[in-house]
C-alpha positions in Angstrom: 0.0 0.0 0.0 2.8 2.4 0.8 4.2 2.2 -2.8 0.8 3.3 -4.2 0.6 6.2 -1.8 4.1 7.3 -2.8 3.3 7.0 -6.5 0.0 9.0 -6.3 1.7 11.7 -4.2 4.6 11.9 -6.8 2.1 12.2 -9.7 0.0 14.8 -7.8 3.1 16.9 -7.0 4.3 16.7 -10.7 0.9 17.9 -12.0 0.8 20.7 -9.4 4.3 21.8 -10.4 3.4 21.9 -14.1 0.3 23.9 -13.4 2.1 26.4 -11.2 4.9 26.8 -13.7 2.4 27.5 -16.5 0.5 30.1 -14.4 3.5 31.8 -12.8 6.1 31.8 -15.6 6.7 35.1 -17.3 5.3 35.5 -20.8 7.4 36.4 -23.9 9.0 39.8 -23.7 6.8 41.9 -26.0 5.9 45.6 -25.9 2.3 46.0 -25.2 0.2 46.9 -28.2 -2.1 49.9 -28.2 -4.7 48.3 -30.4 -4.6 44.6 -29.1 -4.2 43.2 -32.6 -1.2 40.9 -32.0 -1.5 39.1 -35.3 -1.8 42.2 -37.5 0.5 41.9 -40.5 3.4 44.4 -40.8 2.6 47.0 -43.5 4.7 49.9 -45.0 3.0 52.8 -46.8 5.0 55.0 -49.1 4.0 57.9 -51.4 6.5 58.8 -54.1 6.6 60.4 -57.6 8.0 59.2 -60.9 9.3 62.0 -63.0 11.1 62.5 -66.3 14.8 63.5 -65.6 15.4 67.0 -66.7 18.5 66.9 -69.0 18.8 70.0 -71.2 18.3 69.2 -74.8 18.0 65.5 -74.3 15.1 63.1 -74.1 15.6 59.4 -73.3 12.0 58.3 -74.1 9.8 58.3 -77.2 7.2 61.0 -77.3 4.3 58.8 -78.4 3.3 55.3 -77.8 1.5 53.3 -80.5 0.3 49.7 -80.3 3.4 48.5 -82.1 6.0 50.1 -79.7 7.5 49.1 -76.4 7.7 51.5 -73.5 11.3 51.5 -72.2 11.9 54.0 -69.5 14.4 55.2 -66.9 13.0 57.9 -64.7 13.8 59.4 -61.3 11.8 58.6 -58.1 11.3 61.6 -55.8 9.7 62.4 -52.5 7.6 65.2 -53.8 5.7 66.3 -57.0 8.2 68.9 -58.1 11.3 68.2 -60.2 13.4 69.8 -57.4 12.2 67.3 -54.8 14.7 65.0 -53.1 15.6 62.0 -55.4 15.1 58.7 -53.5 15.8 56.3 -56.3 14.8 55.4 -59.9 12.0 53.8 -61.8 13.0 51.5 -64.7 10.9 49.3 -66.9 10.1 47.6 -70.1 6.4 47.4 -71.0 5.0 46.1 -74.3 1.4 47.3 -74.4 0.5 45.1 -77.4 -2.5 42.7 -76.6 -0.4 39.6 -77.3 2.3 40.6 -74.8 0.0 42.1 -72.2 0.4 39.2 -69.8 4.2 38.8 -70.4 6.5 38.3 -67.5 8.7 41.0 -69.0 6.2 43.7 -68.2 7.7 44.7 -64.9 8.4 48.1 -63.3 11.5 48.2 -61.1 11.5 50.8 -58.3 15.1 51.1 -56.9 15.7 53.0 -53.6 19.0 54.4 -52.4 18.4 56.3 -49.2 19.4 56.0 -45.5 15.8 54.9 -44.7 15.4 52.3 -47.5 17.9 50.5 -49.7 16.8 47.9 -52.2 14.3 47.5 -55.0 10.6 46.6 -55.7 9.2 44.7 -58.6 5.8 45.9 -59.8 3.9 43.7 -62.2 2.6 45.7 -65.1 0.5 43.0 -66.9 -2.8 45.0 -67.0 -1.6 48.4 -68.0 -4.1 50.5 -69.8 -3.9 54.2 -70.9 -5.8 55.5 -67.9 -5.0 58.2 -65.3 -4.9 55.7 -62.5 -3.5 52.1 -62.5 -3.6 49.6 -59.6 -0.7 47.1 -60.0 0.7 44.3 -57.9 4.0 44.4 -56.1 5.4 40.9 -56.6 8.8 41.0 -54.8 11.7 43.0 -53.6 15.3 43.1 -52.4 17.2 44.7 -49.6 14.9 46.7 -47.3 12.0 45.3 -49.4 12.9 41.6 -49.4 9.9 39.4 -50.0 7.5 42.4 -50.2 4.0 42.0 -51.6 1.3 44.5 -52.0 -0.3 47.1 -54.2 1.1 50.1 -56.2 -1.4 52.8 -57.3 0.0 54.9 -60.1 -1.9 58.2 -60.7 -1.0 60.7 -63.3 -0.6 64.0 -61.5 -0.5 66.4 -64.4 -2.4 66.5 -67.7 0.7 66.3 -69.9 -0.2 65.4 -73.5 2.5 62.6 -73.6 2.2 59.6 -71.3 5.9 59.3 -71.3 6.7 62.9 -70.1 3.9 62.9 -67.4 4.6 62.8 -63.7 3.1 59.9 -61.7 2.3 59.6 -58.0 3.0 56.1 -56.7 1.2 55.0 -53.5 2.7 51.8 -52.2 1.0 49.5 -49.6 3.6 46.8 -48.9 3.2 43.7 -46.7 6.3 41.8 -45.4 5.9 38.2 -44.3 7.7 36.8 -41.2 8.5 40.2 -39.7 8.0 40.5 -35.9 7.2 44.3 -35.8 5.4 46.9 -37.9 7.5 49.3 -39.9 6.3 52.8 -39.6 5.3 54.4 -42.9 
């Protein structure tokens, strides 16, 4: 009978210790959240402008786009809408607006950043580009500060310039980063 009493006492004490450890152990060291959404995905919101570089007497882009041409561009990425705004990177791309190539993997806009806040690039899929004042495109990846980024890029023409190529565009980015433990302010 004594071995049974010792066994039951040992099992009871072990269960009590496990329960007390679970109740009294400190939780993970996290900063308290103001909005109690612990599983909220980390997002980064940026608003930038794509502008034609101003080089006296030189234009790097065609003035008109027809259905038989490709749009190849290399423009600057700025913080503000004026041409004197701080340059934060460049926008480069190759887009074939012909119906047969509309869903081509080559229709990508690359946004490259080189600032103290962000260093890296984003790839924006331009498969459904139409000649409208506003385009909503998908961000399909990134490098550096933007590694594995996904999200949306809204391109809006800010001026009523007659040429699509020479126009200034506002780019509003909503980026999501997988497997990040904290939200990046935007």
